C-alpha positions in Angstrom: 0.0 0.0 0.0 1.0 3.6 -0.3 1.6 5.6 2.8 3.3 8.8 4.0 6.4 7.9 6.1 8.4 10.2 8.4 11.9 8.9 9.2 13.2 12.0 10.9 11.6 15.0 12.6 11.8 18.3 10.7 10.2 20.5 8.1 7.3 19.3 5.9 9.5 17.8 3.3 10.6 15.0 5.7 7.3 13.3 4.7 7.8 10.9 1.9 5.3 8.8 -0.1 6.4 5.1 0.1 5.2 1.7 -0.8 4.9 -0.4 2.4 3.2 -3.6 3.5 -0.5 -3.4 4.4 -0.8 -3.8 8.2 -2.5 -6.9 9.5 -5.1 -6.5 12.3 -4.6 -8.6 15.5 -7.6 -10.2 17.2 -8.7 -6.9 18.8 -8.1 -4.6 15.8 -9.9 -3.3 12.7 -8.3 -2.8 9.3 -9.8 0.3 7.6 -9.4 1.2 4.0 -8.9 5.0 4.4 -10.8 7.2 1.9 -9.8 10.5 3.4 -7.5 11.8 6.1 -7.8 15.1 8.0 -4.8 17.4 8.3 -4.5 19.3 11.6 -2.0 21.8 12.9 -1.1 19.3 15.6 0.1 16.9 12.8 2.7 19.5 11.9 3.9 20.0 15.5 4.4 16.2 15.9 6.2 16.0 12.5 8.5 18.8 13.4 9.5 17.2 16.8 8.3 20.1 19.0 5.1 18.4 20.3 5.2 17.0 23.9 4.3 13.5 22.7 6.6 12.1 20.0 6.0 8.9 18.1 8.7 6.4 17.5 10.4 6.8 14.1 9.6 5.9 11.5 5.9 6.6 11.6 2.9 7.5 9.4 1.2 10.8 10.4 -2.5 11.4 10.8 -5.0 11.1 13.6 -8.2 11.9 11.7 -9.5 9.7 8.9 -12.6 8.1 7.5 -13.1 5.0 5.4 -14.6 1.5 5.2 -13.9 -1.5 7.4 -11.9 -4.0 5.4 -11.3 -6.7 8.0 -11.9 -7.3 11.7 -10.1 -9.3 14.3 -11.8 -12.3 16.0 -12.6 -10.4 19.2 -14.1 -7.3 17.5 -17.7 -6.8 18.4 -18.8 -3.3 17.3 -17.8 -3.3 13.6 -18.0 -5.6 10.6 -16.6 -5.5 7.0 -18.2 -2.7 5.0 -19.0 -0.4 7.9 -18.4 3.3 7.4 -16.2 4.6 10.2 -14.1 7.6 11.3 -11.1 7.5 13.5 -10.9 8.8 17.1 -7.2 8.3 17.4 -4.2 7.7 15.2 -4.1 3.9 15.0 -1.2 3.1 12.7 -1.6 6.6 11.0 -4.3 7.8 8.6 -2.0 9.3 5.8 -2.2 5.9 4.1 -4.4 3.6 2.0 -5.0 1.3 5.0 -4.7 1.7 8.7 -5.3 -0.5 11.7 -7.1 0.7 14.8 -8.1 -0.8 18.1 -11.8 -1.2 18.2 -12.3 1.6 20.7 -10.4 4.0 18.4 -13.3 4.1 15.8 -16.7 5.7 15.7 -19.4 4.7 13.2 -19.8 7.3 10.4 -23.4 8.2 9.8 -24.7 7.8 6.3 -25.4 11.5 6.0 -21.7 12.4 6.4 -19.2 12.0 3.5 -15.8 10.5 3.9 -14.2 13.9 3.3 -16.4 15.4 6.0 -15.7 12.5 8.3 -12.0 13.0 8.0 -12.5 16.5 9.3 -14.3 15.4 12.5 -12.5 14.0 15.4 -9.6 16.2 16.4 -11.4 19.5 15.8 -14.8 18.5 17.1 -13.4 16.6 20.1 -11.0 19.5 20.9 -13.7 22.1 20.7 -16.0 20.0 22.9 -13.3 19.4 25.5 -12.3 23.1 25.5 -15.9 24.4 25.7 -17.7 21.9 27.9 -15.3 19.8 29.8 -12.8 22.6 30.6 -14.7 25.9 30.5 -18.1 24.4 31.5 -20.0 26.4 28.9 -23.7 26.6 29.4 -26.8 28.1 27.9 -27.1 31.8 28.0 -23.4 32.6 28.2 -21.4 34.5 25.6 -18.5 32.8 23.9 -15.7 34.4 21.9 -14.1 32.0 19.4 -10.8 33.7 18.7 -9.9 32.2 15.3 -13.3 30.8 14.3 -12.8 30.0 10.6 -10.6 27.0 11.0 -11.6 23.4 11.8 -11.7 23.8 15.6 -13.3 27.2 15.4 -16.2 26.0 13.2 -16.7 23.0 15.4 -16.9 25.3 18.5 -19.5 27.5 16.8 -21.7 24.4 16.0 -21.4 22.9 19.5 -22.0 26.3 21.2 -25.1 27.2 19.1 -26.7 23.9 19.7 -26.1 24.4 23.5 -27.7 27.8 23.5 -24.7 30.1 23.8 -24.3 33.4 22.1 -21.2 33.3 19.8 -18.8 36.0 18.7 -16.3 34.7 16.1 -13.2 36.3 14.8 -11.5 35.7 11.4 -8.7 37.3 9.4 -10.3 37.7 6.0 -13.6 38.5 4.3 -14.0 34.9 3.2 -13.3 33.7 6.7 -15.8 36.2 8.2 -18.4 35.0 5.7 -17.8 31.4 6.6 -18.0 32.1 10.4 -21.4 33.9 9.9 -22.7 31.0 7.7 -21.8 28.6 10.5 -24.1 30.4 12.9 -22.0 32.9 14.8 -24.2 35.7 16.2 -21.5 38.3 15.6 -18.3 38.3 13.5 -15.3 40.6 13.9 -12.0 40.8 12.0 -9.1 40.3 14.3 -5.8 42.1 13.7 -2.9 43.8 15.3 -4.8 46.9 16.5 -7.3 47.0 19.3 -10.4 48.0 17.3 -11.8 44.5 17.2 -11.6 44.4 21.0 -13.6 47.6 21.2 -16.2 45.9 18.9 -16.5 42.9 21.3 -17.0 45.2 24.3 -19.6 47.1 22.4 -21.4 43.8 21.5 -21.4 42.8 25.2 -22.4 46.3 26.5 -19.1 46.6 28.1 -19.4 43.4 30.2 -17.1 41.2 28.2 -17.5 37.5 27.3 -17.8 34.6 29.8 -15.7 32.2 27.8 -12.8 32.5 25.2 -11.5 29.7 23.1 -8.0 30.8 22.0 -6.4 29.4 18.9 -3.2 31.5 19.0 -2.3 32.2 22.5 1.2 33.6 21.9 -0.4 36.5 19.9 -3.7 37.0 21.6 -3.7 35.8 25.3 -2.7 39.1 27.0 -5.3 41.0 24.9 -8.0 38.4 25.6 -8.3 39.7 29.2 -9.4 43.1 27.8 -12.7 41.5 26.7 -13.1 38.8 29.3 -15.8 39.3 31.9 -15.1 38.9 35.6 -14.9 35.2 36.6 -14.5 34.4 32.9 -12.7 31.3 31.5 -10.2 31.0 28.8 -9.4 27.6 27.1 -6.1 27.6 25.2 -6.3 25.4 22.2 -3.5 26.6 20.0 -0.1 28.3 20.5 3.0 28.8 18.4 5.5 30.4 20.6 6.2 32.3 23.8 4.9 35.7 25.0 5.4 38.3 27.7 2.4 38.0 30.0 1.3 39.7 33.1 -0.5 37.3 35.4 -2.3 40.2 37.1 -4.6 40.1 34.1 -5.9 36.8 35.4 -6.0 38.0 39.0 -7.9 41.2 38.3 -10.7 39.3 36.5 -10.7 36.4 39.0 -10.5 34.4 35.9 -9.6 30.8 35.1 -7.2 29.7 32.3 -7.2 26.1 31.0 -4.6 24.5 28.8 -5.5 21.3 27.1 -4.1 18.5 25.0 -6.9 16.4 23.6 -5.3 13.0 24.1 -4.7 13.7 27.8 -8.4 13.4 28.4 -9.3 10.6 30.9 -11.1 7.6 29.5 -14.5 8.6 30.9 -14.3 12.0 29.3 -13.1 10.6 26.0 -16.0 8.2 25.9 -18.3 11.2 26.6 -16.7 12.9 23.6 -17.1 9.9 21.3 -20.8 9.7 22.1 -21.4 13.4 21.7 -19.6 13.5 18.3 -21.7 10.6 16.9 -25.0 12.0 18.2 -24.2 15.4 16.8 -23.3 14.1 13.4 -26.3 11.9 13.2 -28.6 14.7 14.4 -27.1 17.0 11.8 -26.1 19.9 13.9 -22.4 19.0 13.5 -21.6 19.7 9.9 -17.8 19.6 9.1 -16.7 22.1 6.5 -14.0 20.9 4.1 -12.0 24.0 3.0 -9.4 22.4 0.7 -8.5 18.9 -0.5 -5.1 17.5 -1.6 -4.2 14.0 -2.9 -2.1 11.9 -0.6 1.0 12.5 -2.6 0.7 16.2 -1.8 0.8 15.8 2.0 3.8 18.2 2.1 1.8 21.0 0.5 -1.1 20.2 2.8 1.1 20.6 5.9 2.3 23.9 4.6 -1.2 25.1 3.9 -2.6 24.3 7.3 0.0 26.6 8.9 0.7 29.3 6.4 -2.7 30.0 4.9 -5.6 31.8 6.6 -7.8 29.2 8.2 -10.9 28.3 6.1 -12.5 25.0 7.0 -10.7 21.7 7.2 -7.8 20.6 5.0 -8.2 17.0 3.9 -6.1 14.4 2.0 -8.1 12.2 -0.4 -6.8 8.7 -0.9 
């Protein structure tokens, strides 16, 4: 089979398309023919070697994927050949024609969701759910700021929040991004930037009170400024970060605020099972609707990794296989 292989950590071009043996599932595993694989910023952090958790080399990247069950081990109970599934963990890596997963690493893919959409589900939707509900304890009637709302996690956060009855303010960095955020159901959309005018807009929207919750996609740029628009006793969940910053902790103290960091796959088993169930229910009910922004063939994985970091976020980037 064809697969992307990383034999050393580094820039995007360390990824190579190779011909390797198709993995064989053991008695507790499922072999999936991958139809599409999602590309996430975290994939690039892992590949570069800067992420806290490093896989053993060589490895095949990819945590998100969707496809068809090809074969199951003797002890597998929940899936059979021909089932449509999406991945809830990396398994043997989704940037490949086939991947093996433990049974518990898969979720059934409802018939109303395409493989490309399914490949854009787990990491962004699970991350947004964990940040909004398990960390920040978001609830009906509160106001949420999604700081960087036009990417995969941002779109997921909007959909989760609107279904739960929160008011959503989304930011984006382009006219196309702002349009997408509005289409996904955000109540208000502002254009973030280096000046403070967008912060004034947010305060005006909230009548000077500020927002109860912020989901932050680029903490090294925005975190200090976030406290200008956070309400007293507000909560900030940090989802993304690409460097260090100078930060005054008094900003947290003066608002009596809480700041949460998260890494999705640190979630305890009970919380992960809660996420699995919520994702399936949301997809089946139709209020979770992944947006595919751009697709690349598997052999263009290098270009896909560059795009997910360098281009303005606009939906999910997917590899088709």
